[in-house]
Every structure is written in C-alpha cells, then in structure tokens.
N, C-alpha and C positions, 0 to 999 in steps of 0.2 A: 578723339580719344575719350572724352567724357561720355559720349553716347555708348561707346564699346564697353566702358566700365559700368555704366548703368545697366546695359543689357546683361553683362556678366553677372552682375549682383543679382538682377531679377531672376535670371536662370537659376542661379545657385540657391536663392531663397525658395523659389517654387519647387525645386527638386527636394529641399529639406522638408517643406511643408507636405508635399506629396508622400514622401518617404515616411514621415511621422504618421500621417493618416493611414497609410497602408499597414504599418506596423500595429497601430492601434486597433484597426479592424481585424487584423490577424489574432491579436491577443484576445479580442472579444469573442472570436470564433473559437479559440481554445477554451475560453471559459464556458461557452454554450456546449461545447463537447463534453467537458467535465460535468456540467449540470446534467446532461443526458445520461452519462455513466452513473451519476449518483441516483437518478430516478430509476435507472434499471436495477441498481442494487436494492433500492427500497421496494421495487415491484417484486423482485425475486424473494426477498425476505418475508413478503406478505403472503406467499403461496403456501399451500398445504405442505407440511414437512414430508420429506422423502424417508421411506422405510427401507429395510435391507434389500428386498428384491428390486424396488425402484432405483435405489442407489447403485446397486451392482449393474443394472441394465443401462442406466442413462449416462453415467459419468465416465470419463470427464467431458462435460459439456459447458461452454462458455455461459449459456443461459442459466445454468444451475449454480453458478458462483454466488455465494452469499445466501443461498437458499437454506432453509431450516431443515434439520434432519433429526430423526429419532432411530438410532441404530442399536441393535442388540448384538452382543458379542462378548468375547473374553479378552481380557488384557493380557498381552504378551510382556509380562513384567520384566523379564530378563533383557529385553531390547530397549528399555527406557533410556533415553538420553536427555540432556539438559541444554537447551539452546541459550547460549551465553549473551550477556550484554543487551538484554531487552528490558526497557524501563516500563514501570507501571506506578501510577500514582506518584510521579516525581521521584521514584526511587529506582536504583539499579538492581537488577536481578536476573533471574533465568526463567525460561518457560519450559515446563515439563512436557516431553514428547513421549508418548507411549503408543505402540501399534495396538490396534483393536482387530482381532480376528472375528469377522462377521459370522454370526450364528447361521447355520444351515447354508453357508456360502463358502466358496474358496478364496474369497478376497480378503485382503487386509487394508486398513486405512490408518494413516498416522493421525493421532489426535493431540492437539494442543490443549492439554488437560487443564492448565492453570499456570500461575506465576508463583515463584518463591523468591524471597529476598536473598541478596548476596551476603556471604560472610566475608567481611573485609579483613579479618585477622588471618583466615586460612581459606584460600580460594577453593581448595579441594573438599572442604567441609560443606555438605549440602543439608539445607533445612529438611527435616524428616517428613515424609508424606505417607499417606495411606493408599493402599491400592486394593480394592475389593477382589476377592477371588470368585470364581464361578461366573455365571452369565450376568452381565450388567446392561443397563439401557443408558445410552449416551445422547444427550440433546445438545445441538450446537448448530453452527453455521458452516457451509462449505467455504473453504478458504484456499488461497494459493499455497503451494509449497513454500517453505521458508526461503526468503530471498538470499542469494548468494552474496557474501561480502568479501572484502579483500583478505586474503589469507597470507600470513607471513611465512608459513612453512609448507611442508608436504602434507601427506595424508594425516588427518587428525585421528588421534587415539583416545580412549578413555570415554567416560560418560559425559563430559563437558565438551560441547562443540560450538564452534562458530558458524559452521556451515553444514547443517544436516544434509546428507546425500540420499537422494531417491535410488540411484543405482546401487548403492551400498545395502539398502534395505531389501531391494529385489534380489540381490545376490545372496544375502544372508538368510532370508526367510523362504526363498524358493516358492514364493506364492505370488499371486496377482495383486501387487501393491498399487493402490490407487495413486495417480499423479496429482491428486489434490489432497488437502488435509481437512480435518474437522476442528474447528475452534469451539471448544466446549463452553457452553454458557451456563448461567445459573449463579446462585450465591456462592461465597467462599465455602469450601468443604475439603476434606481430605488433606488439610494442611496448605491449600493453595487458594490464591485470589483469582477472580476472573472479572476484574474491572477493565475489560478491554476497551481501549479508546478507539473512537472512530478515526480511521486514517484521514489525513488532510488531503482533500482532492485538488487543492490549489486553485479553486475558483477565485477566491479574493485576490490571490497573487496575480493572476492573469488580468483581473479587472484593474488592479493597481498599476500594472505595467501599461495597460491600455490608457488609463488616465494620464500617465506621464508622457506617453507619445503624443496623445492629443494636445496636452498642455505645451509641449515643445513646439508643435505645429503652430498653435495659436500664438505662442510667444514670437516665433520667427516672423509670422505674418504681421504681428503688431509692430515689431521693430522695423520691418520693411516698410510698412505704411507710414510710420512716423518719420524715419530718416530719408527714405527715398521719395516719398510723395509730398508730405507736409513740409518737411525742412527744405526741399528743393523748391517749392512754390514760395516759401517765405524769402528765399534768397534771389528769387527772379523779380 
C-alpha cells in the first residue's frame, strides 16, 4: 500500500512539474511573439511615409499598419463624430474622428485627429475644436479601425459614439472608405491633444506568468524531494 501511495504521489508531482514547465514555455513563446510584433511595428514606422497615391493603391495591408503617412485632402466636417470614453494623460475624454477625402482620389479615410476632455457637467457639451477648410496635409500613422465595445442599446445616434461603424460611413459617404484609420500625430493644435500612448503589448505580463509557472514547478519538485526522498530516508 505504501508503494502504491508513493507511486501515486510521484506521478502526480511529475505531472504538475511537467504541466508547469509546459505552460511556462508557452507563455515565453507568447512573449516572443509579442516582441516580434513590436519589432514589426517599429520597422513599419521607420519606413518612408506613404502619400496619396501609395496609400490608395496599397491599403489595407497588414505590413503597412503603423506606417507613417502624409496625406492631402479635405475634411468632411459634417461627418465628424466623437469616440467616447477614451483616456489620455490619465483623464477621461473623447477622440475626434473626421473623414478626410483624399485629394485627386476617390477614397476617404477616417482620421483620429486628436483628443478632447470630457465635460462632466453636461455630457452633450463638447470642447470646441477648429477644422481648417480647403486642402490640408495630415501626418500620422496607419491604425486599426476603432475597436468595438459592448453596446447597451441599438443603433447609436448623434455625434458621440461608443462604436464608430465602418459600414455606416461607407453607406453615408458613398465612397471608397478605407478599412483602416489614420492616427494624426504632432503637437496639440486645433483644440486637441495628441499625446497618444503606446499600446501595452503584454510582453511583461506573459513573462510574469511564465515565471509563476516555472516557480510552481520548482516548488512542487522541491516539496517532492524533501517529503518523499529526504524524509523517507530519515524514517528508514
């Protein structure tokens, strides 16, 4: 009976050790993958900026995500909306989204122009911004379309939105609206901040999880060695 119990404990501990090591290796692999994505982003942002004709011809392409652009066009002011509940510099606020009709092109691209603070007394009151008329040049980075969040109701109305919809813009504008957006860069201007934070790629989180799994494996192995090997020898 004691032999069977010893074997049972040994198999159980070995399984836990191997499981912890496997999960730790998996977390390290996830960290390496996230590092490769970070390096791809840095490489893309180091390339020469795309201009109107290049942007229209190339996008959407995964390899161009986070690449710099210099686009000429005209703001479609009437189609401006405000992406709600976006923090910047530890404050709650909104991101101003305005479509840019590309000069000499049929395409339209949505631009994340900048951030304005929330009016906590009246949600419907928006911080005034300036929008130049005529042709403008916008510098920025190719970015994903705003991520979709949980919606509590039906179709959103008004200028303030939780979930900007690509399909809505394509129906409304009747033009070739890009499936990516441009995050405008540069200093604060036109009543908006552009202190965009770098998204957390989770590398440190994965490394932390890997450390925990490896530590658990080491702890189980240490307990097994002490109680099943050392203690058993002391008792014999």
